[in-house]
C-alpha positions as CSV (number, residue, x, y, z in Angstrom):
1,M,37.6,20.6,28.4
2,V,40.5,18.3,27.4
3,A,39.2,15.6,29.8
4,T,35.7,15.9,28.3
5,A,37.1,15.6,24.8
6,A,39.1,12.5,25.8
7,V,36.0,10.8,27.3
8,V,33.9,11.6,24.1
9,H,36.8,10.3,22.0
10,A,37.1,7.1,24.0
11,A,33.3,6.5,23.8
12,L,33.4,6.9,20.1
13,L,36.3,4.5,19.6
14,A,34.6,1.9,21.8
15,G,32.1,1.2,19.0
16,C,34.6,0.4,16.3
17,A,35.2,-3.2,17.5
18,G,31.5,-3.7,18.2
19,D,29.9,-3.1,14.8
20,P,27.2,-5.5,13.8
21,R,28.2,-7.7,10.9
22,I,25.8,-7.4,8.0
23,T,25.4,-9.6,4.9
24,V,22.8,-9.2,2.2
25,S,21.4,-12.7,1.8
26,G,19.2,-12.0,-1.2
27,V,16.4,-10.0,-2.8
28,D,13.0,-11.6,-3.3
29,R,10.3,-10.2,-5.6
30,V,7.2,-10.8,-3.5
31,V,4.5,-9.0,-5.5
32,K,4.5,-8.3,-9.2
33,G,2.1,-5.5,-10.2
34,P,1.2,-3.8,-13.5
35,T,3.3,-0.7,-12.7
36,S,5.2,-1.6,-9.5
37,D,6.9,-4.6,-7.9
38,E,7.4,-5.2,-4.2
39,Y,10.7,-6.6,-3.0
40,A,12.0,-8.0,0.3
41,L,15.7,-7.4,1.0
42,R,16.9,-10.3,3.2
43,I,19.6,-9.0,5.6
44,R,21.6,-11.2,7.9
45,L,22.7,-9.5,11.1
46,E,25.3,-10.7,13.6
47,N,26.2,-9.1,16.9
48,P,29.7,-10.2,17.7
49,T,29.9,-8.2,21.0
50,G,29.0,-9.1,24.6
51,D,26.5,-6.3,24.7
52,P,23.0,-5.8,23.1
53,L,23.1,-3.5,20.1
54,V,20.1,-1.3,19.5
55,L,19.5,-0.8,15.8
56,D,18.0,2.6,14.9
57,R,17.6,3.2,11.2
58,W,18.3,1.6,7.8
59,N,19.4,3.8,4.9
60,Y,19.7,1.8,1.7
61,S,19.2,1.6,-2.1
62,L,18.2,-1.2,-4.4
63,E,19.2,-1.0,-8.0
64,T,17.9,-3.4,-10.6
65,D,17.7,-3.4,-14.4
66,A,14.1,-2.3,-13.9
67,G,14.7,0.7,-11.7
68,R,16.1,2.1,-8.5
69,Y,14.7,2.4,-5.0
70,S,16.3,4.6,-2.3
71,G,15.0,5.3,1.2
72,E,15.1,4.9,4.9
73,W,13.4,2.4,7.2
74,V,13.1,2.4,11.0
75,A,15.0,-0.6,12.3
76,S,13.5,-0.7,15.9
77,R,15.3,-3.9,16.8
78,T,17.8,-5.0,19.5
79,L,20.3,-7.7,18.7
80,P,21.1,-9.7,21.8
81,P,24.9,-10.3,22.5
82,G,26.5,-13.0,20.4
83,T,23.5,-13.7,18.2
84,D,22.6,-13.6,14.5
85,T,19.3,-13.2,12.8
86,E,17.8,-12.5,9.4
87,V,15.4,-9.5,8.8
88,S,13.6,-8.3,5.7
89,I,13.4,-4.6,4.7
90,P,11.1,-3.5,1.9
91,A,11.6,-1.8,-1.5
92,V,9.0,-0.9,-4.2
93,L,10.1,-0.3,-7.7
94,Q,7.8,1.6,-10.1
95,H,8.1,0.5,-13.8
96,D,6.4,0.9,-17.1
97,G,5.0,-2.6,-17.2
98,T,7.6,-3.9,-19.7
99,A,10.8,-3.9,-17.6
100,V,11.8,-7.2,-16.0
101,A,14.3,-7.1,-13.0
102,S,16.6,-10.1,-12.9
103,R,19.7,-8.7,-11.2
104,W,20.1,-6.6,-8.1
105,R,22.6,-4.5,-6.2
106,V,22.1,-3.2,-2.7
107,N,24.1,-0.6,-0.8
108,G,23.3,0.8,2.6
109,S,24.0,1.3,6.3
110,V,22.3,0.7,9.6
111,R,22.7,3.2,12.4
112,Y,22.9,1.8,15.9
113,L,23.4,2.8,19.5
114,L,26.5,1.8,21.4
115,P,25.8,0.3,24.9
116,G,26.1,2.6,27.9
117,R,24.6,5.7,29.3
118,L,27.3,8.1,27.9
119,A,27.0,6.5,24.4
120,E,23.2,6.9,24.5
121,T,23.5,10.6,25.5
122,L,26.0,11.3,22.7
123,F,23.6,9.5,20.3
124,D,20.7,11.6,21.5
125,I,22.5,14.9,21.1
126,G,23.9,13.9,17.7
127,L,27.6,13.6,18.6
128,S,27.8,9.9,18.0
129,K,25.7,8.1,15.3
130,P,27.7,5.0,14.5
131,E,26.8,3.1,11.3
132,A,27.6,-0.3,9.9
133,L,27.8,-0.5,6.1
134,F,26.6,-3.3,3.9
135,S,26.4,-4.1,0.2
136,G,25.7,-7.1,-2.1
137,E,24.6,-8.1,-5.5
138,G,23.0,-11.1,-7.2
139,R,20.0,-12.5,-9.1
140,I,16.4,-11.7,-8.0
141,A,14.4,-14.6,-6.6
142,V,10.7,-14.8,-7.2
143,N,9.3,-15.8,-3.8
144,E,5.7,-14.7,-3.4
145,S,5.5,-16.5,0.0
146,A,8.2,-14.1,1.4
147,T,7.0,-11.4,3.7
148,V,7.8,-7.7,3.7
149,P,7.3,-5.2,6.6
150,T,4.0,-3.3,6.1
151,A,4.7,-0.1,8.0
152,A,5.0,3.1,5.9
153,P,8.5,4.2,4.8
154,L,10.1,7.3,6.2
155,P,9.6,10.6,4.3
156,G,12.1,11.2,1.6
157,T,11.9,7.6,0.2
158,E,11.9,7.6,-3.6
159,T,11.5,5.3,-6.5
160,I,13.2,5.9,-9.8
161,P,11.9,3.9,-12.8
162,A,14.4,2.5,-15.3
163,G,15.5,5.0,-17.8
164,A,14.6,8.0,-15.6
165,K,17.2,10.5,-14.5
166,P,17.7,10.5,-10.6
């Protein structure tokens, strides 16, 4: 039993040095509607390790002066070793038609799988679900040529208009 615990502990510690590096590059408003706006959160990902990192799930919130969005999004992406890339994840803010978002704040995490068969098994049974945190803030850019993923968000995703109680 002690040997098994030591192996599990070593596998969990192996991920600490291999976290993906995440930077929020910006937030673009891509669609302005009468009661909701669509945003693209631009996220820069870097894999500093010598192994591919399989990203599993985003969990994030976007706060603006026009409202708040909170939800999850399936990442379904593998970062090759030693590479960096930029991805977009979506957010939709409901509003009363008068609020104008100019500033943003993003907080979140991405869950990923460590390399190796043992790490995959521990992930699958729920003993190891490593996450890398990210946050950022800035001014919203209007970029109607930006693209946003079009798949449906995961259940539990919510939008809170400005002035409403969460």
